[in-house]
C-alpha positions, 0 to 999 in steps of 0.5 A, a space after each residue: 460351213 454350207 447352207 440349204 434352205 426350203 420353204 413352204 406355205 403349210 394350209 394349217 394354223 401355226 399352232 398345228 405346224 408347231 404341234 408336230 414340231 414340238 413333239 420332239 422325240 416322236 418324229 418318226 410317227 409322221 416323218 417317212 424319212 425316220 424309221 425311229 426316233 425317241 427321247 435320250 433326256 429327262 427333257 422332251 421339249 424346250 432348249 436341251 432336249 435330246 432325242 435319237 433318230 434311225 434315218 431311212 434308208 440308212 444312218 443315225 442322228 443324235 440331236 439336241 434343241 438349242 432354241 425354242 420360240 413356241 409357234 416361231 422358231 425351233 433350233 435342232 443341233 445335230 450332235 453326231 451323224 453316224 453312217 452320214 457325210 455330216 460332221 456338224 449341223 444346225 437346223 433352224 425351223 421358222 414359222 409365220 402365220 399368214 392367213 390360214 397358213 403358216 410360211 414354214 422355212 427350213 435353214 440347215 447350216 452344216 460342216 461335211 466329214 472327210 476333209 477336202 473330199 467332203 468339200 468336193 462332195 458338198 453340191 451332191 450332200 446339199 442335193 440330197 439334203 434339199 430333196 430330203 428336207 422337201 420331203 420333210 415338208 411334205 410330211 410336216 404339211 400332211 401331219 399338220 393338217 391331220 392334227 388340225 382336222 382339215 386334212 382333205 
């Protein structure tokens, strides 16, 4: 397994940041890295909720919520990743309120496809994923500020 971590202090309440993350099936509404998303389960929130994502510029994910602690932590398992070099993955979003900001961390544990070749590609994949999750935090911050009415 490989791990990448990114974090940011988002100038919005923890409730606002959680509200964006908890809108699980609708990530494409605010995340520029996702072209289309929708629920694939009866439940749209909480442990067991599932979604499909078409990524930009390419790739598809099937994901399941495996950890749900409102306003504290969301854990999402990658069930399948089409057209991506990811075999398995699990992302943990952790939120800690700190005054007027929310310390937001993203930790992604993943295993590459393609055996030894995938292992050799690991550092390049980590770089791309770090870039992607940094962009995710940019979009999350913007949407949380919009939803809390403090965009400026």
